[in-house]
C-alpha positions in Angstrom: 9.4 -2.6 9.2 6.5 -2.7 7.6 2.8 -3.0 9.2 0.9 -6.1 8.2 -1.6 -5.4 5.1 -4.9 -4.9 6.5 -4.1 -4.0 9.1 -6.4 -0.3 9.4 -3.0 2.5 8.2 -3.9 3.2 4.7 -0.7 5.8 3.6 -2.8 7.6 0.7 -5.7 9.0 0.8 -8.9 8.9 -1.7 -9.0 5.6 -3.7 -6.6 3.9 -5.1 -6.6 4.6 -9.0 -3.5 2.2 -10.3 -1.8 -1.0 -8.9 1.8 -1.6 -10.3 3.2 -5.0 -10.0 6.3 -6.7 -10.4 5.7 -10.6 -12.0 8.5 -13.0 -10.6 8.2 -13.2 -6.6 4.6 -11.7 -6.8 2.4 -12.4 -9.2 4.0 -16.2 -9.8 6.2 -18.0 -7.1 9.3 -16.4 -8.7 11.0 -20.6 -10.2 10.6 -20.5 -14.1 11.3 -23.5 -15.8 12.7 -23.5 -18.4 11.9 -25.8 -21.7 12.0 -26.7 -25.2 8.8 -24.4 -25.5 9.6 -21.6 -23.7 9.5 -20.4 -19.9 6.6 -21.4 -17.6 5.5 -20.4 -14.4 2.7 -20.5 -12.0 0.3 -18.3 -11.3 -2.5 -18.6 -8.3 -5.5 -18.2 -10.0 -7.5 -16.2 -7.3 -5.1 -12.9 -7.7 -6.0 -13.2 -11.5 -9.8 -12.9 -10.6 -9.0 -10.2 -7.7 -7.3 -7.9 -11.1 -10.0 -9.0 -13.0 -11.8 -7.1 -10.1 -9.9 -3.8 -10.1 -10.1 -3.4 -13.5 -14.0 -3.9 -13.7 -14.1 -1.4 -10.1 -11.7 1.4 -11.7 -8.5 0.2 -10.4 -5.8 0.0 -13.3 -3.8 -3.1 -12.3 -0.6 -2.2 -14.3 2.1 -5.0 -14.6 6.2 -4.3 -14.9 8.4 -6.6 -15.1 12.1 -6.6 -16.1 11.8 -9.4 -17.9 10.1 -10.4 -21.1 8.2 -13.5 -21.0 5.8 -15.7 -23.5 3.7 -17.4 -20.5 3.6 -13.7 -18.8 2.9 -12.3 -21.9 0.1 -14.7 -22.9 -1.5 -14.9 -19.0 -1.1 -11.0 -19.0 -3.7 -11.0 -22.6 -5.7 -14.2 -21.1 -6.5 -11.7 -18.1 -6.8 -8.5 -20.5 -4.6 -6.6 -18.3 -2.1 -3.7 -19.0 1.9 -4.9 -19.2 5.3 -3.9 -20.0 7.2 -6.8 -20.4 11.5 -6.3 -20.5 11.2 -3.0 -19.1 14.4 -1.0 -17.9 13.1 1.7 -16.0 10.1 0.8 -14.3 9.8 3.7 -12.9 9.8 5.6 -16.5 7.5 2.9 -17.5 5.3 3.9 -15.3 5.5 8.0 -15.4 3.9 7.1 -19.0 0.9 5.2 -17.5 0.6 8.0 -14.9 0.9 10.7 -17.6 -1.9 8.9 -19.6 -4.3 8.5 -16.9 -3.9 12.3 -15.6 -2.8 10.3 -12.2 -0.2 11.5 -9.3 1.9 9.3 -7.9 0.1 9.2 -4.2 -2.8 7.8 -5.8 -0.8 4.9 -6.4 0.1 1.2 -5.3 2.7 -0.7 -6.1 3.2 -4.7 -5.0 6.8 -6.2 -5.4 9.4 -9.1 -3.8 13.1 -7.7 -4.8 15.4 -5.0 -5.7 14.0 -3.9 -8.7 11.1 -2.7 -7.4 12.4 -0.5 -5.0 13.1 2.7 -7.2 9.5 2.4 -8.2 8.1 1.4 -4.5 9.9 4.7 -3.1 7.4 7.1 -5.5 4.1 5.5 -5.5 1.7 6.9 -2.8 1.4 2.5 -1.2 4.4 0.7 -1.5 3.4 -3.3 -0.6 5.5 -6.2 0.0 5.0 -9.8 -0.2 5.4 -11.4 2.5 8.5 -13.3 1.5 10.2 -10.4 -0.3 13.6 -9.5 0.5 14.7 -7.6 3.4 15.5 -3.8 1.4 12.1 -4.4 0.0 10.3 -4.8 3.4 12.7 -1.9 4.5 10.8 0.5 2.2 7.5 -0.7 2.2 4.9 0.8 3.9 3.3 -2.3 3.8 3.7 -6.0 3.9 0.8 -9.4 2.8 0.7 -12.3 4.7 0.7 -14.4 1.7 4.0 -15.0 0.0 4.1 -14.2 -4.4 2.8 -16.4 -5.9 0.3 -17.5 -3.0 -2.6 -15.3 -3.1 -0.8 -11.6 -2.0 -1.8 -9.7 -4.8 -5.1 -11.4 -3.7 -5.0 -10.1 -0.3 -3.7 -6.5 -2.0 -6.7 -5.9 -4.4 -8.9 -7.0 -1.7 -7.5 -4.2 0.5 -7.6 -1.7 -2.4 -11.3 -2.3 -3.0 -11.9 -2.0 1.0 -10.0 1.0 0.7 -11.2 2.6 -2.2 -15.5 1.7 -0.2 -15.9 -0.5 -3.2 -15.5 -4.0 -1.7 -19.4 -5.0 -1.3 -19.4 -4.4 -4.9 -17.4 -7.7 -6.2 -19.7 -9.9 -2.6 -22.5 -8.3 -4.4 -21.8 -10.4 -7.4 -21.6 -13.8 -5.6 -24.3 -12.6 -2.8 -21.5 -13.7 -0.3 -21.9 -10.7 2.0 
């Protein structure tokens, strides 16, 4: 069973450089509404804000999803995030990002919720499952969030990573919230 996120044990040495994220069930609540104008997704606004902080403070958020979606494409563009939608092999996509960034697997974290996330979670230095992840995902995760997917889990992960990297205080100073 994975350790609760923020419980103290961090399985990576040094700063986390790249955070890979799944979309459906991780960045969203997993509900997809199909309509005449396309698909609709629910994104937690605080997750998006946290991803902007991560990017500004040296953690590269990279979204990798097996399903293409105009709604997700629009949200990622709005946040200015790198996104690979319709990815057939998440590990291959991540490997290309690592090669480009000159990073190692041990410098990466991944947050996911379902079976397609398992291969990438097994490769990264810090695998994190959302609270409502499938049992098989929880079985391979190092850590688990207290929040479910699409309801603050990503914010929780980003705050934990920024604390680990020693940059969380910079976020607080922006808002004079320390």
